[in-house]
C-alpha positions as CSV (number, residue, x, y, z in Angstrom):
1,M,-22.0,-24.8,16.9
2,G,-24.5,-22.3,18.1
3,F,-26.5,-21.5,15.0
4,P,-28.5,-23.7,12.7
5,E,-26.8,-22.0,9.7
6,D,-23.5,-23.3,10.9
7,T,-24.7,-26.9,10.7
8,K,-26.2,-26.2,7.2
9,Q,-22.9,-24.6,6.2
10,M,-20.7,-27.5,7.2
11,Q,-23.2,-30.0,5.6
12,R,-22.9,-27.9,2.4
13,I,-19.1,-27.9,2.6
14,S,-19.0,-31.7,3.4
15,R,-21.5,-32.5,0.7
16,G,-19.7,-30.5,-1.9
17,S,-16.4,-32.4,-1.2
18,K,-18.1,-35.8,-0.7
19,Q,-16.6,-36.1,2.8
20,C,-13.1,-36.0,1.5
21,P,-10.9,-34.4,4.2
22,V,-8.8,-32.6,1.5
23,G,-12.0,-31.2,-0.1
24,I,-13.3,-30.1,3.3
25,D,-10.0,-28.3,4.1
26,L,-10.0,-26.6,0.7
27,A,-13.6,-25.6,1.1
28,T,-12.9,-24.1,4.5
29,L,-9.8,-22.2,3.2
30,G,-11.8,-21.0,0.2
31,R,-14.5,-19.3,2.2
32,K,-14.6,-15.5,2.1
33,W,-12.5,-14.0,4.9
34,T,-10.9,-17.3,6.0
35,V,-7.4,-16.5,4.8
36,H,-7.5,-13.0,6.3
37,I,-8.6,-14.4,9.7
38,L,-5.8,-17.0,9.6
39,E,-3.3,-14.3,8.7
40,S,-4.6,-12.1,11.6
41,I,-4.3,-14.9,14.1
42,G,-1.1,-16.6,12.8
43,V,1.0,-13.8,11.4
44,L,-0.2,-10.6,12.9
45,H,-1.0,-12.1,16.3
46,I,-4.4,-10.4,16.4
47,D,-6.2,-13.2,18.3
48,R,-9.2,-11.8,20.1
49,F,-12.7,-11.6,18.5
50,N,-13.1,-7.8,18.6
51,Q,-9.5,-7.2,17.5
52,I,-10.0,-9.5,14.5
53,L,-13.2,-7.7,13.7
54,R,-11.7,-4.3,13.8
55,S,-8.6,-5.3,11.8
56,L,-10.7,-6.5,8.8
57,P,-13.0,-3.8,7.4
58,G,-16.2,-5.2,6.0
59,L,-16.2,-8.4,8.1
60,T,-19.3,-8.7,10.2
61,P,-19.6,-10.3,13.6
62,R,-21.9,-13.0,12.3
63,V,-19.5,-14.0,9.5
64,L,-16.5,-13.9,11.9
65,I,-18.4,-16.3,14.3
66,M,-19.1,-18.7,11.4
67,R,-15.6,-18.6,10.1
68,L,-14.0,-19.1,13.6
69,N,-16.4,-22.1,14.1
70,E,-15.4,-23.6,10.7
71,L,-11.7,-23.1,11.3
72,E,-12.0,-24.7,14.8
73,E,-14.0,-27.7,13.3
74,S,-11.3,-28.1,10.6
75,C,-8.7,-28.1,13.4
76,L,-6.9,-25.1,12.0
77,I,-7.4,-23.0,15.1
78,T,-8.1,-23.6,18.8
79,P,-9.5,-21.4,21.5
80,I,-7.6,-20.4,24.6
81,I,-9.9,-19.5,27.5
82,I,-8.4,-16.5,29.1
83,Q,-11.3,-16.0,31.6
84,K,-14.5,-17.9,32.2
85,S,-16.7,-15.1,33.4
86,P,-17.1,-12.9,31.6
87,K,-15.9,-15.2,28.8
88,L,-12.6,-14.1,27.3
89,V,-11.1,-16.2,24.5
90,S,-8.1,-15.8,22.3
91,W,-7.4,-18.0,19.2
92,T,-4.2,-19.7,18.2
93,L,-3.2,-21.7,15.2
94,T,-2.9,-25.5,15.7
95,E,-0.1,-27.4,14.1
96,K,-2.3,-27.9,11.1
97,G,-3.1,-24.2,11.0
98,Q,0.6,-23.4,11.2
99,D,1.0,-25.5,8.1
100,T,-1.3,-23.1,6.2
101,L,1.1,-20.2,6.6
102,P,3.1,-21.0,3.4
103,I,-0.2,-21.2,1.5
104,L,-1.3,-17.8,2.9
105,E,2.1,-16.3,2.0
106,G,1.7,-17.6,-1.5
107,Y,-1.8,-16.3,-1.8
108,F,-1.0,-12.8,-0.5
109,S,2.1,-12.7,-2.8
110,F,-0.2,-13.6,-5.8
111,T,-2.8,-11.0,-4.7
112,K,-0.2,-8.3,-4.4
113,K,1.2,-9.0,-7.8
114,W,-2.0,-9.4,-9.8
115,H,-4.4,-7.2,-7.8
116,P,-2.2,-4.5,-6.3
117,N,-5.1,-2.1,-5.6
118,A,-7.3,-4.6,-3.9
119,T,-8.6,-3.8,-0.4
120,L,-10.2,-5.9,2.3
121,K,-13.4,-3.8,2.3
122,N,-15.9,-6.2,0.6
123,H,-13.0,-7.6,-1.4
124,R,-13.2,-4.8,-4.0
125,T,-10.5,-3.0,-5.7
126,D,-9.8,0.6,-4.7
127,S,-8.6,3.2,-7.1
128,V,-6.7,5.0,-4.4
129,K,-3.5,3.2,-3.2
130,R,-3.6,2.9,0.6
131,Q,-0.7,2.3,2.9
132,S,-0.2,-1.2,4.1
133,L,-0.3,-2.0,7.8
134,L,3.5,-2.3,7.9
135,E,3.9,1.1,6.2
136,L,1.5,2.7,8.7
137,V,3.4,1.2,11.6
138,E,6.8,2.4,10.2
139,E,5.4,5.9,9.6
140,R,4.1,6.0,13.2
141,K,7.5,4.9,14.5
142,Q,9.2,7.7,12.5
143,E,6.8,10.2,13.9
144,M,7.6,9.1,17.5
145,V,11.3,9.2,16.9
146,G,11.5,12.5,14.9
């Protein structure tokens, strides 16, 4: 952990759950952006820092660093060193992280049903319905074919 805030954050998470491993995992998963970061890494295979940052509008580099550290400490993700100098890292789900995928699927299904106009940008609803990533990819494929 590189930042003093990280230590304070984990102490806050641990204290709130009274050192219960289940409570610590739930606290980690409940942090803002965590499920989106796990989805990026595990489902969308967006696994590099800048790629994750670009894929999640409203996420700041500082928060991404904190969440990646928390997810690594909770053994949900692990870094893969691509290159030592300059340092290039990709992230992958651990076995424990893979086991969160059904939880994420349920969460996103719930969100789509009950908050259909929600956007990632600051986790606010948007009055304008925007295309999903899959819809955009499909539209791009159609443009290239036709």
